[in-house]
C-alpha positions in Angstrom: 13.1 -45.0 -28.3 12.0 -45.1 -24.6 12.6 -48.6 -23.3 12.6 -48.0 -19.5 10.2 -46.1 -17.2 11.2 -45.1 -13.7 8.6 -44.6 -11.0 10.2 -42.4 -8.3 9.7 -39.2 -6.4 7.8 -39.4 -3.2 7.5 -43.1 -3.0 5.5 -45.0 -5.7 4.8 -47.9 -3.4 2.7 -45.6 -1.2 0.1 -45.6 -4.0 -2.8 -48.0 -3.3 -2.9 -51.3 -5.2 -5.7 -50.2 -7.5 -3.8 -47.1 -8.7 -0.5 -49.0 -8.9 -2.1 -51.9 -10.9 -3.7 -49.4 -13.3 -0.4 -47.6 -13.9 1.6 -50.8 -14.3 -1.0 -52.4 -16.6 -1.0 -49.2 -18.8 2.8 -49.2 -19.0 2.9 -53.0 -19.8 0.8 -52.3 -22.9 3.3 -50.0 -24.5 5.1 -52.1 -27.0 8.5 -50.4 -26.9 8.8 -50.5 -23.1 10.9 -53.4 -21.7 11.7 -52.4 -18.2 10.0 -50.9 -15.2 12.2 -49.5 -12.5 10.7 -48.5 -9.1 12.8 -46.5 -6.6 11.4 -47.0 -3.1 12.2 -46.9 0.6 9.0 -48.7 1.5 10.4 -52.3 1.8 12.9 -50.8 4.4 10.6 -48.6 6.4 7.3 -50.2 5.9 8.0 -53.8 4.9 4.4 -55.0 5.6 3.4 -53.0 2.5 5.0 -55.7 0.4 2.0 -57.9 0.8 0.2 -60.5 -1.4 -1.6 -57.8 -3.4 1.5 -55.9 -4.3 3.3 -59.1 -5.1 0.5 -60.2 -7.4 0.6 -56.8 -9.2 4.3 -57.1 -9.8 4.2 -60.8 -10.7 1.5 -60.1 -13.3 3.6 -57.3 -14.9 5.2 -58.5 -18.1 8.0 -55.9 -18.1 11.4 -56.6 -16.6 11.1 -55.2 -13.1 13.9 -53.5 -11.2 13.3 -52.4 -7.6 15.9 -49.9 -6.3 15.7 -49.8 -2.5 17.0 -46.8 -0.5 18.7 -48.4 2.5 21.5 -46.4 4.2 22.6 -48.5 7.2 22.9 -52.2 8.0 20.8 -51.7 11.1 17.8 -50.9 8.9 17.8 -54.5 7.7 15.9 -57.0 9.9 13.9 -60.2 9.3 10.9 -58.2 8.1 12.9 -56.3 5.5 14.6 -59.6 4.4 11.1 -61.2 4.0 9.9 -58.2 2.0 12.9 -58.6 -0.3 12.3 -62.3 -0.7 8.7 -61.6 -1.7 9.8 -59.0 -4.3 12.4 -61.5 -5.6 9.6 -64.1 -5.8 7.7 -61.6 -8.0 10.6 -61.7 -10.5 12.0 -58.3 -9.5 15.7 -57.6 -9.7 16.7 -55.9 -6.4 19.3 -53.1 -6.2 20.1 -50.6 -3.5 21.2 -47.0 -3.5 22.5 -45.4 -0.3 23.2 -41.8 0.6 26.5 -41.1 2.3 25.5 -39.4 5.6 27.9 -37.8 8.1 27.7 -39.6 11.5 25.3 -42.2 10.1 27.2 -44.3 7.6 30.3 -42.3 6.7 32.5 -45.3 7.5 33.8 -47.9 5.1 33.2 -50.8 7.6 29.6 -49.8 8.1 29.0 -49.5 4.4 30.7 -52.9 3.8 28.5 -54.4 6.5 25.5 -52.9 4.6 26.6 -54.4 1.3 27.0 -57.8 2.9 23.6 -57.6 4.6 21.9 -56.5 1.4 23.5 -59.3 -0.5 22.3 -61.8 2.1 18.8 -60.8 1.3 19.2 -60.8 -2.4 19.9 -57.1 -3.1 23.0 -55.9 -5.0 24.5 -52.5 -4.0 24.1 -50.1 -6.9 24.9 -46.5 -6.0 26.5 -44.7 -3.1 25.4 -41.0 -3.5 27.0 -38.0 -2.0 24.3 -35.9 -0.4 22.7 -33.3 -2.7 23.3 -29.8 -1.5 19.9 -28.9 -0.1 18.8 -26.5 2.6 18.6 -28.0 6.0 20.8 -31.1 5.4 24.3 -29.6 5.6 24.9 -31.4 8.9 24.8 -34.7 7.0 27.2 -33.6 4.3 30.3 -35.7 3.6 33.0 -34.1 1.4 33.8 -35.5 -2.0 37.4 -36.2 -0.8 36.1 -38.2 2.2 33.6 -40.0 0.0 36.4 -41.1 -2.3 38.5 -42.4 0.6 35.5 -44.3 1.9 34.9 -45.7 -1.6 38.5 -46.8 -2.0 38.5 -48.5 1.4 35.3 -50.3 0.5 37.0 -51.6 -2.7 39.7 -53.2 -0.4 37.1 -54.7 1.9 34.6 -56.2 -0.6 34.5 -58.2 -3.8 33.7 -55.9 -6.8 30.1 -56.9 -7.1 29.4 -55.6 -3.6 30.9 -52.2 -4.1 28.3 -49.6 -5.2 29.2 -46.9 -7.7 30.1 -43.6 -6.0 27.9 -40.9 -7.5 27.4 -37.1 -7.0 25.0 -34.8 -8.6 26.7 -31.5 -9.4 24.3 -28.5 -10.0 24.5 -27.2 -13.5 
């Protein structure tokens, strides 16, 4: 009954090409799998990792491929990131983005609207806007659910629907 496998945690694109190829080849051989989803920040923070070797591995994968970037601010997107996204797209990957709402970083509807537009210009659709998980040491980045909802509503007025990510929060328990 499992149709999709998600590679996440740490960052799967930090694995070397040999290990990544071995893992993806193994998954591609499972008859009931149809989709491979990879959650990664690498194309944003280390775009040169998206090289010919990685592109070849992804291109050769017979599964539907979804790459979920983790980009939080429009200033993170430059020509190198755009090029990495183009290479991933050329490898037949569907590109989505999830952002974390961070106080004093991107807790502004206009900043997030600019992020959505920049993502779209490099072939990436906004997917999720997460409220920060309640973890030790990150309280200074926390944005309240109420403020998150206001930002989300404002984004809906600034953007066409396909550029508005889903607002999400993980509630313990």
